[in-house]
C-alpha positions as CSV (number, residue, x, y, z in Angstrom):
1,M,66.5,73.3,41.1
2,S,66.8,73.7,44.9
3,E,69.9,71.4,44.8
4,K,71.7,73.7,42.4
5,I,70.8,77.0,44.1
6,P,72.1,77.7,47.6
7,S,69.1,78.1,49.9
8,L,69.1,80.1,53.1
9,N,69.1,76.8,55.0
10,Q,72.2,75.7,53.2
11,A,73.9,79.1,53.3
12,D,74.9,81.3,56.2
13,Q,71.9,81.4,58.6
14,S,73.1,84.9,59.7
15,L,72.2,86.4,56.2
16,P,69.3,88.8,56.2
17,K,66.1,87.2,54.9
18,D,63.2,89.7,54.9
19,I,62.2,90.3,51.2
20,L,59.5,92.6,49.9
21,I,58.2,91.7,46.4
22,V,56.4,94.6,44.5
23,D,54.6,93.6,41.3
24,D,51.1,94.3,39.9
25,T,51.0,90.8,38.3
26,L,49.6,88.4,40.8
27,E,51.1,85.4,39.0
28,N,54.6,86.8,39.4
29,L,53.9,87.6,43.1
30,R,52.7,84.0,43.7
31,L,55.6,82.4,41.9
32,L,58.3,84.5,43.4
33,S,56.8,84.3,46.9
34,T,56.5,80.5,46.8
35,M,60.0,79.9,45.6
36,L,61.6,82.3,48.0
37,T,59.6,81.0,50.9
38,E,60.7,77.5,50.1
39,Q,64.3,78.7,50.3
40,G,63.7,79.9,53.8
41,Y,63.2,83.6,53.2
42,T,60.5,85.7,54.9
43,V,58.4,87.2,52.1
44,R,56.1,90.2,52.0
45,K,54.1,91.3,48.9
46,A,52.8,94.6,47.5
47,T,50.8,95.0,44.3
48,N,51.5,98.8,43.7
49,G,54.0,101.5,44.6
50,Q,52.0,103.1,47.4
51,M,51.5,99.8,49.1
52,A,55.2,99.2,48.8
53,L,56.1,102.5,50.4
54,T,53.7,101.8,53.3
55,A,55.2,98.4,53.9
56,V,58.7,99.8,53.9
57,Q,57.7,102.5,56.3
58,A,56.1,99.9,58.7
59,L,59.1,97.6,58.6
60,P,62.0,98.1,56.2
61,P,62.9,94.8,54.5
62,D,66.4,93.5,53.8
63,L,65.8,93.4,50.0
64,I,63.1,94.7,47.5
65,L,62.2,93.0,44.3
66,L,60.6,95.9,42.4
67,D,58.6,95.8,39.1
68,I,59.0,98.9,36.9
69,M,55.8,99.0,34.9
70,M,53.0,99.5,37.5
71,P,49.8,101.7,37.4
72,D,49.8,105.0,39.3
73,M,53.4,104.9,40.4
74,S,56.3,103.2,38.5
75,G,59.1,101.3,40.1
76,Y,61.4,104.1,39.2
77,E,59.3,106.5,41.3
78,V,59.2,104.1,44.2
79,C,63.0,103.7,44.1
80,Q,63.5,107.5,44.0
81,K,61.3,108.0,47.0
82,L,63.0,105.3,49.0
83,K,66.5,106.7,48.1
84,A,65.4,110.2,49.0
85,N,64.5,109.0,52.5
86,P,67.6,108.8,54.8
87,T,66.1,105.8,56.7
88,T,65.7,103.8,53.5
89,T,68.3,105.1,51.2
90,T,70.6,102.0,51.7
91,L,67.9,99.4,51.0
92,P,69.1,97.1,48.1
93,I,66.6,97.1,45.2
94,I,66.6,94.6,42.4
95,F,64.4,95.7,39.4
96,L,62.2,93.1,37.7
97,S,61.0,94.4,34.3
98,A,60.0,93.3,30.8
99,L,61.8,96.4,29.6
100,D,65.0,95.2,28.0
101,D,66.3,98.3,26.5
102,V,69.8,99.4,27.6
103,L,68.6,102.9,28.5
104,D,66.0,101.4,30.9
105,K,68.6,99.4,32.6
106,V,71.0,102.4,32.8
107,K,68.2,104.5,34.4
108,A,67.5,101.8,36.9
109,F,71.1,101.8,38.1
110,Q,71.3,105.6,38.0
111,I,68.4,106.0,40.5
112,G,69.9,103.5,42.9
113,G,69.1,99.9,41.8
114,V,71.6,97.3,42.7
115,D,70.6,94.7,40.0
116,Y,68.3,94.3,37.0
117,I,66.4,91.1,36.0
118,T,64.6,91.0,32.7
119,K,61.1,89.3,32.5
120,P,60.3,86.6,31.8
121,F,62.8,85.6,34.5
122,Q,64.3,82.3,35.4
123,I,63.7,81.5,39.0
124,E,67.3,80.1,39.4
125,E,68.7,83.5,38.3
126,V,66.4,85.3,40.7
127,L,67.5,83.1,43.6
128,V,71.2,83.5,42.8
129,R,70.9,87.3,42.5
130,V,68.8,87.5,45.7
131,H,71.3,85.4,47.6
132,N,74.3,87.5,46.3
133,Q,72.6,90.8,47.2
134,L,71.7,89.5,50.7
135,A,75.2,88.2,51.2
136,L,76.6,91.6,50.1
137,K,74.2,93.3,52.5
138,A,75.3,90.9,55.3
139,A,78.9,91.7,54.5
140,Q,78.1,95.4,54.6
141,R,76.4,95.0,57.9
142,K,79.4,93.1,59.2
143,I,81.7,95.8,58.0
144,V,79.6,98.4,59.7
145,Q,79.5,96.3,62.9
146,L,83.3,95.8,62.7
147,N,83.8,99.5,62.1
148,N,81.6,100.3,65.1
149,E,83.5,97.8,67.3
150,L,86.8,99.2,66.0
151,E,85.6,102.7,66.7
152,E,84.6,101.6,70.2
153,R,87.9,99.9,70.8
154,V,89.7,103.0,69.5
155,K,87.7,105.1,71.9
156,Q,88.5,102.8,74.8
157,R,92.2,102.6,73.8
158,T,92.3,106.4,73.4
159,Q,90.8,106.8,76.8
160,Q,93.3,104.3,78.2
161,L,96.1,106.3,76.5
162,L,94.7,109.5,77.9
163,S,94.6,108.0,81.4
164,A,98.1,106.6,81.0
165,N,99.4,110.0,79.7
166,E,97.7,111.7,82.7
167,R,99.3,109.2,85.0
168,L,102.7,109.8,83.4
169,R,102.1,113.5,83.7
170,Q,101.3,113.0,87.4
171,M,104.4,110.9,87.8
172,A,106.5,113.5,86.0
173,I,105.3,116.3,88.2
174,Y,104.1,114.9,91.6
175,D,105.6,112.7,94.3
176,D,103.7,109.4,94.6
177,L,103.9,109.2,98.4
178,T,103.1,112.8,99.5
179,G,101.3,114.3,96.5
180,L,103.7,117.2,96.5
181,F,105.7,118.4,93.5
182,N,108.7,116.1,92.9
183,R,112.3,117.2,92.3
184,S,112.0,117.5,88.6
185,E,109.0,119.8,88.8
186,F,110.5,121.8,91.6
187,M,113.7,122.4,89.6
188,E,111.4,123.6,86.7
189,Q,109.7,126.1,89.0
190,L,113.0,127.2,90.4
191,E,114.3,127.8,86.9
192,Q,111.3,129.9,86.1
193,S,111.7,132.0,89.3
194,L,115.3,132.5,88.5
195,Y,114.4,133.6,85.0
196,R,111.9,136.1,86.4
197,T,114.6,137.7,88.5
198,K,116.5,138.4,85.3
199,I,113.6,140.3,83.7
200,D,112.2,141.9,86.9
201,S,114.8,143.3,89.2
202,A,112.2,143.9,91.9
203,Y,111.3,140.2,92.1
204,Q,113.0,138.2,94.9
205,F,112.6,134.7,96.3
206,A,114.2,132.4,98.8
207,L,114.8,128.7,98.9
208,L,114.4,126.5,102.0
209,F,116.0,123.1,102.0
210,L,114.7,120.8,104.7
211,D,116.1,117.5,105.9
212,C,114.6,115.4,108.7
213,D,117.1,114.7,111.5
214,R,117.8,111.0,112.2
215,F,114.9,109.9,110.0
216,K,116.8,106.7,109.2
217,V,116.3,105.7,112.9
218,V,112.6,105.7,112.3
219,N,112.8,103.5,109.2
220,D,115.3,101.1,110.8
221,S,113.5,100.7,114.1
222,L,109.8,101.0,113.2
223,G,109.8,100.1,109.5
224,H,109.3,101.8,106.2
225,L,105.5,101.8,106.6
226,V,105.8,104.0,109.7
227,G,108.4,106.1,107.9
228,D,106.2,106.7,104.9
229,A,103.3,107.6,107.2
230,L,105.5,110.1,109.0
231,L,106.6,111.7,105.7
232,K,102.9,112.1,104.6
233,K,102.1,113.9,107.9
234,I,105.2,116.1,107.6
235,A,104.1,117.0,104.1
236,H,100.6,117.9,105.3
237,Q,102.0,120.1,108.0
238,L,104.2,121.9,105.6
239,Q,101.3,122.5,103.3
240,N,99.6,124.3,106.1
241,I,102.5,126.7,106.4
242,V,103.3,127.7,102.8
243,S,101.0,130.1,100.9
244,V,99.4,129.4,97.5
245,K,102.0,131.4,95.7
246,D,104.9,129.3,97.1
247,T,106.1,126.0,95.8
248,L,106.5,123.0,98.1
249,A,108.2,119.7,97.0
250,R,109.6,116.5,98.2
251,L,113.0,116.1,96.7
252,G,113.3,112.5,97.7
253,G,113.8,110.4,100.9
254,D,113.2,112.7,103.9
255,E,114.2,115.9,102.0
256,F,111.8,118.7,101.2
257,A,112.2,122.1,99.6
258,I,110.1,125.3,99.7
259,L,110.4,128.1,97.2
260,L,109.1,131.3,98.9
261,S,108.0,133.5,96.0
262,G,108.0,137.3,95.9
263,I,109.5,138.0,99.4
264,S,111.0,141.3,100.2
265,E,113.7,140.4,102.7
266,L,115.6,137.6,104.2
267,N,113.7,137.8,107.5
268,Q,110.6,136.5,105.9
269,A,112.4,133.3,105.0
270,I,113.9,133.0,108.5
271,E,110.5,133.4,110.1
272,T,109.1,130.7,107.9
273,A,112.0,128.4,108.9
274,K,111.4,129.1,112.6
275,Q,107.7,128.4,112.1
276,I,108.5,125.1,110.5
277,I,111.0,124.0,113.1
278,S,108.5,124.9,115.9
279,L,105.6,123.1,114.2
280,L,107.4,119.9,113.5
281,K,108.7,119.6,117.0
282,Q,105.1,118.5,118.0
283,P,104.7,114.7,118.2
284,F,103.4,112.8,115.2
285,Y,101.2,109.8,115.7
286,C,101.8,107.2,113.0
287,L,100.3,103.7,113.1
288,D,100.0,103.7,116.9
289,Y,103.5,105.1,117.4
290,E,104.3,108.5,118.9
291,I,107.2,110.0,117.0
292,F,109.3,113.1,117.6
293,I,111.2,114.5,114.7
294,N,113.4,117.6,114.1
295,V,114.3,119.2,110.8
296,S,117.5,121.1,109.8
297,I,116.9,123.9,107.3
298,G,119.2,125.6,104.9
299,I,118.2,129.0,103.5
300,V,119.3,130.8,100.3
301,L,118.2,134.3,99.3
302,I,118.4,134.8,95.6
303,N,121.1,137.2,94.3
304,P,122.2,138.3,90.9
305,D,125.2,136.0,90.9
306,Y,123.1,132.9,90.5
307,Q,122.8,131.7,86.9
308,Q,121.7,128.0,87.4
309,P,118.9,126.7,89.6
310,E,121.1,123.7,90.5
311,H,123.6,126.1,92.2
312,I,120.8,127.6,94.4
313,L,119.7,124.1,95.5
314,R,123.4,123.1,96.1
315,D,124.0,126.1,98.3
316,A,120.7,125.5,100.3
317,D,121.8,121.9,100.8
318,T,125.2,123.1,102.0
319,A,123.6,125.5,104.5
320,M,121.3,122.6,105.7
321,Y,124.3,120.4,106.4
322,R,125.9,123.3,108.3
323,A,122.8,123.4,110.5
324,K,123.2,119.7,111.1
325,D,126.8,120.1,112.1
326,L,125.9,122.8,114.6
327,G,123.5,120.6,116.4
328,R,120.4,119.8,114.2
329,G,116.9,121.1,114.6
330,Q,117.9,124.6,113.5
331,Y,118.3,126.7,110.4
332,Q,121.3,128.3,108.7
333,V,121.5,131.0,106.0
334,F,123.9,130.2,103.3
335,T,127.1,132.3,103.1
336,P,130.0,132.2,100.6
337,T,132.3,130.8,103.3
338,M,130.1,127.7,103.5
339,Y,130.6,127.1,99.8
340,Y,134.3,127.5,100.2
341,A,134.3,125.0,103.1
342,A,132.2,122.5,101.2
343,H,134.4,122.9,98.1
344,Q,137.5,122.3,100.3
345,L,135.9,119.1,101.8
346,L,135.2,117.8,98.3
347,K,138.8,118.5,97.3
348,I,140.0,116.7,100.3
349,E,137.9,113.7,99.5
350,T,139.2,113.7,95.9
351,D,142.8,114.0,97.1
352,L,142.2,111.3,99.7
353,H,141.3,108.8,97.0
354,R,144.5,109.6,95.2
355,A,146.5,109.6,98.4
356,I,145.4,106.1,99.3
357,K,146.4,104.8,95.8
358,Q,149.7,106.6,95.8
359,K,150.6,105.8,99.4
360,E,150.8,109.4,100.6
361,L,149.4,108.4,104.0
362,L,152.2,107.6,106.5
363,V,152.2,106.2,110.0
364,Y,153.8,108.3,112.8
365,Y,154.6,106.8,116.2
366,Q,154.2,108.4,119.7
367,P,156.0,106.5,122.5
368,I,154.1,105.0,125.4
369,V,156.2,104.9,128.5
370,D,156.1,102.6,131.6
371,L,155.8,105.3,134.3
372,A,157.3,103.1,137.0
373,Q,160.4,102.3,135.0
374,G,160.5,105.4,132.8
375,K,161.1,103.2,129.7
376,I,159.5,103.1,126.3
377,V,157.3,99.9,126.1
378,G,155.4,100.7,122.9
379,F,154.1,103.2,120.4
380,E,150.7,104.5,119.3
381,A,150.3,104.5,115.6
382,L,149.0,107.8,114.3
383,V,148.2,108.5,110.7
384,R,149.6,111.5,108.8
385,W,149.1,112.7,105.2
386,L,152.1,114.0,103.3
387,H,150.1,116.1,100.8
388,P,151.9,117.1,97.6
389,Q,150.8,120.7,97.9
390,H,150.0,121.2,101.6
391,G,152.8,119.2,103.2
392,L,152.3,117.2,106.3
393,M,148.6,117.2,107.4
394,F,147.3,116.1,110.7
395,P,144.3,113.7,111.2
396,D,141.8,116.4,112.3
397,S,142.0,117.9,108.8
398,F,141.1,114.8,106.9
399,L,139.8,111.9,109.0
400,P,136.3,113.4,109.5
401,V,136.0,113.5,105.7
402,A,137.3,109.9,105.5
403,E,134.7,108.8,108.1
404,E,131.9,110.6,106.2
405,T,132.8,109.2,102.8
406,G,133.7,105.6,103.9
407,L,137.4,105.9,103.1
408,I,138.2,105.5,106.8
409,C,138.2,101.7,106.4
410,S,140.8,101.8,103.7
411,I,142.9,104.2,105.7
412,G,142.5,102.0,108.8
413,S,143.7,99.0,106.9
414,L,146.7,100.9,105.6
415,V,147.6,102.0,109.2
416,I,147.3,98.4,110.6
417,E,149.6,97.1,107.9
418,Q,152.2,99.8,108.1
419,A,152.3,99.7,111.9
420,C,152.6,95.9,112.1
421,D,155.3,95.9,109.4
422,Q,157.3,98.5,111.4
423,L,156.9,96.7,114.7
424,S,158.1,93.5,112.9
425,Q,161.2,95.4,111.8
426,W,161.9,96.7,115.3
427,Q,161.5,93.2,116.8
428,Q,163.9,91.9,114.2
429,Q,166.4,94.6,115.3
430,G,166.1,93.2,118.9
431,F,163.5,95.5,120.4
432,T,161.2,92.6,121.2
433,H,159.6,94.3,124.3
434,L,157.7,96.8,122.2
435,N,154.0,96.8,121.6
436,I,152.0,98.8,119.0
437,Y,148.7,100.6,119.8
438,I,146.4,100.9,116.7
439,N,143.1,102.9,116.6
440,L,140.0,101.4,115.1
441,A,137.3,103.7,113.7
442,V,133.7,103.0,114.3
443,Q,133.2,102.0,110.7
444,Q,135.9,99.3,111.0
445,L,134.0,97.7,113.8
446,S,131.2,97.0,111.3
447,Q,133.7,95.7,108.7
448,S,132.9,92.0,108.2
449,S,136.5,91.3,106.9
450,L,138.3,93.0,109.8
451,V,139.3,89.9,111.7
452,E,140.3,88.1,108.6
453,E,142.4,91.1,107.5
454,I,144.2,91.2,110.9
455,D,144.9,87.5,110.7
456,R,146.5,88.0,107.3
457,I,148.6,90.9,108.4
458,L,149.9,89.1,111.5
459,A,150.8,86.1,109.4
460,K,152.6,88.2,106.9
461,T,154.6,90.2,109.5
462,K,155.2,87.1,111.7
463,L,154.1,89.1,114.8
464,D,152.7,87.5,118.0
465,S,149.2,88.6,118.4
466,D,149.8,89.8,122.0
467,S,152.2,92.5,120.7
468,I,149.5,94.7,119.2
469,K,146.7,96.5,121.0
470,L,143.6,97.8,119.2
471,E,142.1,101.0,120.5
472,I,138.4,101.8,120.3
473,T,136.6,104.8,121.7
474,E,133.8,104.6,124.3
475,S,131.2,106.1,121.9
476,S,132.1,103.8,119.0
477,M,132.0,100.8,121.3
478,M,128.4,101.5,122.4
479,Q,126.9,102.1,118.9
480,N,126.4,98.4,118.1
481,L,126.8,96.6,121.4
482,Q,126.1,93.0,120.4
483,S,128.1,93.0,117.1
484,T,131.0,94.9,118.8
485,K,131.1,92.5,121.7
486,L,131.3,89.6,119.2
487,L,134.1,91.2,117.3
488,L,136.1,92.0,120.4
489,R,135.8,88.5,121.7
490,Q,137.0,87.1,118.3
491,L,140.1,89.4,118.7
492,Q,140.6,88.4,122.3
493,E,140.5,84.7,121.3
494,R,143.5,85.4,119.1
495,G,145.4,87.0,122.0
496,I,145.1,90.6,120.7
497,K,144.9,93.1,123.5
498,L,142.1,95.7,123.5
499,S,142.1,99.3,124.8
500,I,139.3,101.9,125.4
501,D,140.6,105.2,124.1
502,D,139.6,108.6,125.5
503,F,138.0,107.0,128.5
504,G,135.7,109.3,130.5
505,T,134.5,111.3,127.5
506,G,132.0,108.8,126.2
507,Y,128.8,107.5,127.7
508,S,129.4,103.9,128.5
509,S,128.1,102.6,131.8
510,L,130.3,100.6,134.2
511,S,127.9,97.6,133.9
512,Q,128.4,97.6,130.1
513,L,132.1,98.1,130.5
514,Q,132.4,95.0,132.5
515,T,131.0,92.9,129.6
516,F,133.7,93.9,127.2
517,P,137.0,92.0,127.0
518,V,139.2,95.0,127.4
519,N,142.7,95.1,128.9
520,T,143.5,98.8,129.1
521,L,141.9,102.2,129.7
522,K,143.4,105.4,128.2
523,I,142.6,108.5,130.2
524,D,141.7,111.4,127.9
525,R,144.1,114.3,127.8
526,S,141.3,116.6,128.9
527,F,141.6,115.1,132.4
528,I,145.4,115.2,132.5
529,Q,145.8,118.8,131.5
530,N,144.3,120.0,134.8
531,L,147.0,118.3,136.9
532,D,149.3,121.0,138.2
533,G,151.1,119.4,141.1
534,T,148.5,120.2,143.7
535,P,145.9,117.8,145.1
536,D,143.1,120.2,144.4
537,N,142.9,119.6,140.6
538,L,143.1,115.9,140.4
539,G,139.5,115.7,139.1
540,L,138.3,112.3,138.0
541,V,141.8,110.9,137.5
542,P,141.9,109.0,140.9
543,V,138.3,107.7,140.2
544,I,139.3,106.3,136.8
545,L,142.4,104.7,138.3
546,S,140.3,103.1,141.0
547,I,137.9,101.8,138.5
548,A,140.8,100.3,136.5
549,H,142.3,98.8,139.7
550,V,139.0,97.1,140.6
551,M,138.5,95.8,137.1
552,K,142.2,94.8,136.9
553,L,142.9,96.9,133.8
554,N,146.1,98.8,132.8
555,V,145.8,102.6,132.5
556,V,147.5,104.8,129.9
557,A,147.4,108.6,130.6
558,E,147.4,110.7,127.4
559,G,148.7,114.2,126.9
560,I,151.4,114.3,129.6
561,E,153.3,117.6,129.0
562,T,154.8,118.6,132.3
563,K,157.0,117.0,135.0
564,Q,154.3,117.9,137.6
565,Q,151.8,115.8,135.7
566,L,154.2,112.9,135.4
567,T,155.0,113.0,139.1
568,Q,151.3,113.1,140.2
569,L,150.4,110.2,137.9
570,R,153.2,108.1,139.3
571,E,152.0,108.9,142.8
572,L,148.5,107.9,141.9
573,G,149.8,104.6,140.5
574,C,149.1,105.1,136.8
575,H,150.8,102.4,134.8
576,F,151.7,104.1,131.5
577,G,151.7,107.5,129.8
578,Q,152.3,109.3,126.6
579,G,152.6,112.9,125.6
580,F,154.9,115.7,124.5
581,L,156.9,115.4,127.7
582,F,158.3,112.2,126.2
583,A,158.1,112.9,122.5
584,K,155.8,114.1,119.8
585,P,154.6,111.6,117.2
586,L,157.7,110.7,115.1
587,N,158.2,109.1,111.7
588,A,159.5,105.6,111.6
589,E,163.2,106.7,111.2
590,E,163.0,109.2,114.1
591,A,161.1,106.6,116.3
592,T,163.8,104.0,115.6
593,K,166.6,106.5,116.7
594,L,164.6,107.2,119.9
595,I,164.4,103.5,120.7
596,A,168.1,103.1,120.1
597,Q,168.9,105.9,122.5
598,N,167.0,104.0,125.3
599,P,165.9,107.2,127.0
600,H,164.8,107.2,130.7
601,W,162.3,109.6,132.3
C-alpha cells in the first residue's frame, strides 16, 4: 500500500505536514493516525468539536480531517466557526462522514470544505486526497510567497524608477557641477518672466550674462580639476549676491546668467553687475592654487519689443562680448547698435565663406624700395576683398572676423599662392631681382601643414626660396615661443627669409629676439610718422636701427609719406622703405606697369 501511495518521504519534503484528525470514533482516530504517521506526517487528534477548536487556536494545522456526526458540536458547526475566524478561514478541511446523501456533500462544500470522503473509507483514498490537498496548499503558499516577492521587487523597482526619475529631473533642471539651474531651466524661467511682462505692464526684469575672462588659461595651465573647483567657488559667490526672487544659472563652460526679477530701473542691474565684478576680483584658492579671475558682463533690460527669450539671451551675450572687446573685467548695457554690429559681423563671416570659394579675395602689391639706390626691390602682398555689393574692402574690415572664425588660414593660403604665382610671372618677364613679402597670421603659425604647403607652392611656381620673405608680428611670435621657433627654423633651413613686422609695438625682449632666425625688422609706421625733417622728433627710430645693425639685420621703414621722412631715413642708414610716397598698394596689373617704368626716388 505504501508503495502505491506517494508518502511525504517520497514526495516534496517542503509540503506542509501538520494534520489534525477530529473524530469521536477512537478506532478511526487510531487507524488514521497510524497510517498518516507512517507516511511522515505530524498528526494531532481531537475527539470532539470543542477540542478541535482549542487545538486549532493553540497551533493552526496544515490540514483538518473532520468527522460530521459528533455529539455536542457537529463537523458542520466546527467548520463554520473556523471559516468565520479570519485567522483560520483558509484552513483546508476534508470531511469524513458516513452520510452519503448528495445534499450532505453539497452542504459540506457550501460551508467551506475542500473535499468529502465517505465512511467506511479506504486508507489509500485518504492518503491520496490528503497528499493532493497538502500539495495544493503548498502551491498556494508558494504563490503567496512569489506574489509577496514580486510585490517587494515591484516596490524596489518602483523606488529605483522614482529615484531615477528624480535624478533625471535633477539633470533636466540643475547643473551637475555647481548645483545651479542649467541652461534649459534658465530659458524656461526666462520665458515665464517674459510672459509675465505681457500680462503685467508694471513688471520689469533684467538679464545679466557673465563670462569669465581668460578662464581657458586656468584649464590649460592648472588642469580641469582646478578649473572645476574655481567654477564651484564662483557659483557660490554669485549665490551670495542674488536674492531669492532672482534666478541664477550656469549656462555651460564658464558662462553664467542672472535673471533679476521685479526691478524698477536699469541702475539696479548695473549696481548688481558692479558688485559682481568687485567681488570676483578677490583671489580664489583652489587646490592649493591662488587664482585671480575677472568677469565680463552683458546687461539687457526687458522692453516690449522682445518676443522670444532666446533674443534676450542673444543680446546679453552680444553686450558681454562688447565688454570683452573694451578691455574685459567690465559690464556693458545692450544697445540696438550692438545688435547691428553683431549682425554685420555675422554677415561678413557668411560672405567671407562665399568669397573664399568664389575667389573674390585679391592680392594687392605695395612696392618696397632700396633707399640707397631708390629702386624697387620687392613688394609686400596685401589682401583685398572685391565684394559684389560693397566694392573693394580693406583688410581692417574683414581680417579680424577671419581671425576670430578661423578663416584666416584659408585666406593666408590664398595670399601665399597668389603672391608666389605673381612673383613667378614677374621673374619670367625678366624682373628677377624682385622679392615678395607675405604676412603670416598667428593662427598660421600653429598650422601643422604650413611648411608642407609652402613647399608645394614653391615647387608649383618654380620660385627660389630666397625670393620670398614671410612676415610675422612681434606679438604673434611670442605667443607660442617653442613651436614658433621650430617653425621658423624649418623655414630658414629652406632658405626662406623671415621678417618681424611692426617692430617696436610688441612686447618681445631683445634676449628672445636673438634666438629667432630673422633677417629683417620692419619699423612700424607709428614711429615714422613723427619724422618731420628735424632731429628733435626722431624718437626710437635710431635705437631700432642700432639694434638691427648690431644684430646684422636689414630694416624696412613702413609708412613713408614725405620727402623729409625719406631723407632722414637715408641719413640714419635705413636700408629699405615703403609707403604712399612711393606708391599705394596696387593690383597686379598696376604693379606690373610700375615695375616696367623703373621709377627712381
